[in-house]
C-alpha positions in Angstrom: 45.5 159.9 139.4 42.1 158.7 140.4 41.5 157.2 136.9 44.9 155.4 136.9 44.0 153.9 140.3 40.6 152.7 139.0 42.2 151.2 135.9 44.8 149.3 137.9 42.1 148.0 140.2 40.1 146.8 137.2 43.2 145.0 135.7 43.8 143.3 139.1 40.1 142.2 139.2 40.2 140.7 135.7 43.5 138.9 136.4 41.9 137.4 139.6 38.8 136.4 137.6 40.9 134.7 134.9 43.0 132.9 137.6 39.8 131.6 139.3 38.5 130.3 136.0 41.8 128.5 135.3 41.6 126.9 138.7 38.1 125.7 138.0 38.4 124.6 134.4 42.1 123.9 134.5 44.6 125.8 132.5 45.3 122.6 130.5 41.5 122.0 129.9 41.5 118.9 132.2 37.8 118.9 132.5 36.8 119.9 129.0 38.0 121.3 125.8 39.3 119.5 122.8 42.3 117.7 124.3 42.6 114.1 123.3 43.6 113.1 126.9 41.8 114.3 129.9 42.9 113.5 133.5 40.8 113.9 136.6 42.5 113.1 139.9 40.9 113.0 143.3 37.1 113.3 143.8 35.0 115.3 141.4 31.2 115.7 141.5 29.4 116.4 138.3 25.8 117.4 138.2 23.4 117.8 135.3 24.4 116.2 132.0 28.0 115.1 131.6 29.1 113.9 128.2 32.3 111.9 127.7 33.2 110.8 124.1 36.2 109.0 122.7 38.3 106.5 124.5 37.8 106.6 128.2 39.8 104.7 130.8 38.5 104.6 134.4 40.7 102.9 137.0 40.0 102.6 140.7 36.6 102.7 142.3 33.8 104.5 140.4 30.5 105.3 141.9 27.5 106.4 139.9 24.4 107.6 141.7 21.1 107.9 139.9 20.4 107.0 136.3 23.3 106.4 133.9 23.0 106.1 130.2 25.9 104.3 128.4 25.1 104.6 124.8 28.3 103.0 123.5 28.6 99.7 125.4 30.5 96.6 124.5 28.3 94.1 122.8 26.0 96.4 120.8 27.8 95.5 117.6 28.7 92.1 116.2 32.3 91.6 115.4 33.3 89.2 112.7 36.3 87.1 113.6 38.0 84.9 111.0 40.3 82.2 112.4 42.9 81.0 110.0 45.6 78.7 111.3 45.3 79.9 114.9 44.3 78.4 118.2 43.1 81.6 119.8 41.4 84.9 119.0 41.1 88.2 120.9 37.8 89.5 122.3 37.0 93.0 121.1 33.3 93.0 121.7 30.7 90.9 123.6 29.4 89.3 120.3 31.7 87.6 117.9 30.6 86.0 114.6 33.3 83.4 114.2 34.3 81.8 110.9 37.2 79.4 110.3 39.0 79.2 107.0 39.6 75.5 107.5 39.3 73.0 110.3 40.5 74.9 113.3 40.6 74.1 117.1 40.3 77.2 119.3 42.0 76.6 122.7 42.0 80.0 124.3 40.2 83.4 124.0 42.3 86.4 125.0 41.3 89.9 126.0 38.4 89.1 128.4 37.3 91.2 131.3 36.3 89.6 134.6 32.5 89.2 134.6 32.2 89.5 130.9 29.7 87.4 128.9 30.7 86.5 125.4 28.3 85.3 122.7 30.0 83.4 119.9 27.9 82.8 116.8 29.3 80.1 114.5 29.0 80.4 110.8 30.3 77.0 109.8 31.3 73.6 111.0 35.1 74.3 110.8 35.5 75.8 114.2 35.9 73.6 117.2 36.2 75.0 120.7 38.5 72.8 122.8 37.3 71.9 126.3 39.9 72.4 129.1 38.1 71.1 132.1 41.0 71.7 134.4 41.4 75.2 132.8 45.2 74.8 133.1 46.0 77.5 130.5 45.3 81.2 130.9 42.2 82.2 129.0 41.2 78.5 128.5 37.7 77.4 127.7 35.9 75.1 130.2 32.8 73.7 128.6 29.9 72.0 130.3 30.6 68.3 130.9 33.8 66.3 130.9 36.3 66.8 128.1 33.7 67.4 125.4 34.9 69.7 122.7 32.3 71.9 121.0 32.1 71.5 117.3 30.7 74.4 115.5 27.7 74.5 113.2 26.0 77.2 111.2 23.8 79.4 113.4 25.1 77.7 116.6 25.5 80.0 119.6 28.0 79.5 122.5 27.7 81.8 125.5 30.8 82.0 127.8 31.5 83.8 131.1 35.0 85.1 131.9 36.0 84.8 135.6 39.2 86.7 135.1 41.3 83.6 134.5 39.3 81.4 132.1 36.0 81.0 130.2 33.1 78.9 131.5 30.3 77.8 129.3 26.9 79.3 130.3 24.8 78.0 127.4 24.8 76.6 123.9 22.1 76.7 121.3 21.9 74.8 118.0 19.6 76.8 115.8 
């Protein structure tokens, strides 16, 4: 009887240990594992090295103390955007190499994030960026000066800032 009692005590201990691990790690691997979607709710503190890969969405307030290394940030790669019969294009990085297939006038740029800087590198003279001084349209482009459209040129750079509503010209460079 003594051995049966010890064995049952051992089984209870293992079950308690597994339950504690599930509470910490999460039975659904919320904090790790190979799931494609991971959710963390509430406040979590991570110490040491924390690696996050894949698509990550952070909403609400995020605080990072100490050094942070973001090795995959928007803008490290140049995205080639071809405009063909359109008056807009969507931002998918912070650097766009823009080519137009014919004479095109771009009135808006969609997909910006408030505070984003966008570098546009023109490859030809076919792209014109329309100046909307009043910025009446969502995602409109407000260039420096009064109603002066920006006509592209090979190697020309246009740097814009997105305020959450429209784009403001920061700088322009004819190279």
